[in-house]
N, C-alpha and C positions, 0 to 999 in steps of 0.2 A: 628652571626652564630647560636647561641642558639635560638633566636627568630625565625629565618627562619626555623629551624628544628621543632620548636613547631607547626608551621602552616603547613609545608609541609611533615614532617616525624615525627609525634608525638610519634611514638614508640621509638624514639631515645632520648626522653626527659622524665625525671621522672614526674609522675603525679602531684606532688606537685609544681615543677617548672613550668610546663605547665599551671597549674591553676593560678599561679601568673602572668604569661605572658598574659594570656587571660583576666584576671581581669584588668591589666594595659591597654590593648588594648581597652577594653570596656569603661574605664574611658576617654580615649583619642579619642573615636569614630573612631578608626583606621579601615580602609577598605583596604584589601590587594590589591595591584596593580598587577592584573593578566597579564597585558601587559609586565611589567617589569619581572615578574616571567617567562613568556613565553620566553623572550629574553635570560634569564639566563639558562633556562632548555632546550631550543631548540624547544619549542612549548607551546602555552597557553593551559591550561587544559579545553578547550571547544571543543565540537564536533558539528559543524553545521549540521543540518538535513534539507534537501530541499525536501519538499513534494509538490504535485500539488495544493492542495486547502485546505481551512479551512471550506468549505461550508457543508461538511458532516463528519460523525464520523468514516468513514471506517479506518482511520489511527490511531485511538485511541489505539486499542490493540497493534499495532506495537510500538507506542511511549511508552506504558506501559511496554513493554518488554525491550526497551532501558533503561527506567528510573529504572527498577529493577536491572540493572547491572552497568550502567555508573556512576551515582551520588555516590553510595556507594564506588566506586573505586576512587572518587575524580575528576570526570569529569562532567562538566555541559553541557546541551544540548541547542543549539541555533537554534530555529525553524524559517524557512522562507518558505513561499509559492511561487511557481513559476507560478501559474495559467496556468499550462500546456504549457507554452511558452518557447521554447528553448533559445530565445534571453534573456528572463528574467533570466533563469537559468545561462546563461553565465555571465550576469551582477553580479548576486549574488556570483558566484564562484570567480570572479575577486576581488570583494570587500572583501569577507570573507577570502581569502588567505592572504590579507594584515594584518589580525589580528593574523597571525601565529598559526592557530589552530593545534591541535595535530593530528586530522584526520577529515574525512568528509564523510557524507552519502548522497547519491543521490537516488531519486525515479526514477525507470525506467532505461533503457539502451540506449536511444536515446539522444545524446548530440551534440552540435555544435563541429566543428573541433577545435575551439579555446579552448573550455572547456576541451576537452580531452588532448590537448597539454599542457595547463596550469597545469592540475593535474598530468600528467605524468612527466613533468619537475620539478614540485614542490617536488614530491617524498613522500608526506605524505600518510599514509594508507587511501584508499578510498574503500567504499563498495557501490555497486549498488544493490538496493533491489526492490522487488515487480515484477520482471520480470526476464527472463533468456537471456543470450547472450553467444555466443561462443568466444567473444572477449572482455572480461571485461577490464576496465581501470586498475583494480587491483583485487579486490575480488567481488564476485557476489552471492547473496542469494535471491532466489525467486521461482517462479513456471511458467509454460508455459501457457500464456494466449491463445496462438494459440491452444494448446491442450484442454483448457477449452471450446473454441468455438466448436471444433470438438465433444467433449464428449456430450455437451448439444444438439447439432443437431442430433447426433446418438440416444440419448435418446428419443427425440421427435419423430423422424422417427420410432423408435422401438415400440412406443406405438400407432402408426398408424396415427399420425398427418400428414396432407398433405399440409397445407398452413401455413408455419412456418415463423415468423417474428423476427427481432431483433429491439429493441428500446432503444435508449440511448441519452446521451447529450455529446457534444464536441467530437463527434465520428471521427472527422477529425484531431484534434490536440492531442487527448489522444491516444498515440501510443499503449497502452495496449488494449484499446477498439478496435483499428484498427486490432490488431492481433486476438482478439476474433472473430471479424466479418469475417476475412479471413478464419479462420478454420471452422467457422460456415457455410459460403457459400460453401466452398469446399465439405463438407459432403452433403449438400443439392443437389449440382450438381451431386455427385456420386449416389444419390438416385433418380435422375431425377425429383427432386422437384423444385418448384419456389425458386429462391435464391435472388430475387431483393427486397424482402419485408423488407426494412430497414427504420425505422422512426427515424429522427434525430432532435436534437434541440441544440441551442447554449446557452440556459439558464442554470443557476446553478441547480444542481440536487436537487430535493425535492419531497415530496409526491404529492403536487399539480401538479408538472410537469409530474409525472407518469399518473395522470388523463388525462392531456392534450395530452400526447403522445398516449395513448390508444384511446382517442376520435378521433384524427386525423388519426390514423392508420385504425380504423374501418370505418371512412368516406371514405378513399381512397380504402380500401380493406375489405369490409364488411364480406367476407367469411374466414378471418383469423381464424385459430383454435388453434394456439399456439404462445406464445410470450416469448422470452428470453430478460429480461430487464438488463440493464447495472449495476444495483445495486438493493438492496432490498427496498430502499425508493421508487424508481420509481415503482417497482413491487407492493408494498403495495398500492400506489396511484391507480394503475390499478385495484387492487382488490376492493377498495372502489368505483371506478367508475362502475365496473361491478355490484356491489350490488345496486347502485343507478339506473342502467338501467334495472335491472332484468335479467342480463346475468348470466347463471349458470356456475360455475367453479367446476370441469373441463369439464362438459358435453359439453358446448358450446365453451369454450376456456380454454386451459391449460396455466398456467403462471409459469415462473421460474425467480428467481432473482440471484444475485451474491454477495458473501461475507458472507452469512449466519449470518447476524446481529441478534440481539435479537428479533427484530420485526418479523423475519421469522417464528419462532416457536410459537409466541404469537398471530399473526393475525388469523382471521377466514375467509375463510379456511386457514389453515397453509400453508406456502409458501415453495415450493421446491426451493432450493438454492445451490450454489456452496460454500462449506466451504473452506476457505483459512487460512493457519496457520500463521496469522499475529503476534500473541503474541510470538510464538516460533521464528519467523523470527527476531523480535526485539531483543530477548535475544541472539540468535546466532550471529547476526550482532555485538552486543556489545561485546560478548566474543571474536570474531575474532579480533576486534580492540584492546582489552586489551592484547591479546597474542602478537600482533605486537608491542604494546608499551613496553612490557617486553622483546622484542628482541627474542621472540620464533619464530620458523619457522611456517609460515602460508601460504600455497600455494596460488598463484594467480589463482583462478579457479572459476567455477560456481557450486553452490550447489542447487539442485532441491529439494524443500521441498514438492512438490506435492500438490494435492487438492482432494476434495471429493464432489461428487454431492449427496446432501441429499434430497431424495424424500419424499414429504409430500402431503397433501390433494389437493393442487392446480393443481397437475398433476395426481391425482387419486390414490395415494399410501400412504403408511405409511413410517416412517423414516427408510431408509436403504441407504447404500452408494454404489456408482459406480464411476468409473473414476480412477484417479491417486492418490492413498492414500497418505495423508500427512506423512512425515517421523516422526516416533515416537520420 
């Protein structure tokens, strides 16, 4: 019992005794059996985090937020990519629940019927992140991608652009991208502007793909005068392609990205982008889980952290925000 306390509740063991126990454990090359600990405590101290992809760094701030809270509290993160596939997510959830995790974090709010049923019946705390839903499995922390699409389209229409396109990858299986496109097209229709200018690819997101998307978009629609890219890497590639072709930004074409990654402020011309509170989202998600683990009341609801459109040189402005401000 004393050894168990030394590892799991060190504040209940004197520093001198705990040092002796840790020293003996090191000599014996002892590794704590987390599965056994989970069976005894009602859950292993691991939190699976299912994200869509490892191909670009958009999830790094969110994971940083989680890591700033969960490991110091004694919980380790188990990371798995779904590649945007609902069936793959279902397989992962089924497998991971077998390890008796203490909680689970899912990217997005679109899941298979089986995934929702498994998680509701299992009863562990679940947080869906990066999007909003009125019907969360348990808890939900995110922002509205639909509203992002509307805000960007309104912005482009407001600065006088008439041939406004969206360009992205995996636009049919990435449900968050689908929501942005839906809001985007609705606003263009409201302004009686063409709403069919959507350039798609099934390749992993990259700067080189941004070049290719712009090249194909201009081949099919040479009079496009504004493009909203699905992320900043793609938008940066488009800016490089414009420089290569001698296309003036924003005079000939205005470009906006999404997520406001570091490259957005550093590239020339600087990139207008939608800033999303991913670091804050990670911290808040972790804090919600910890409160549940302590038995504190945490309502099953959706928490909207908002977003902000940061205007820069690629659309003819300096940095200032419009849109749905992130929660402070």
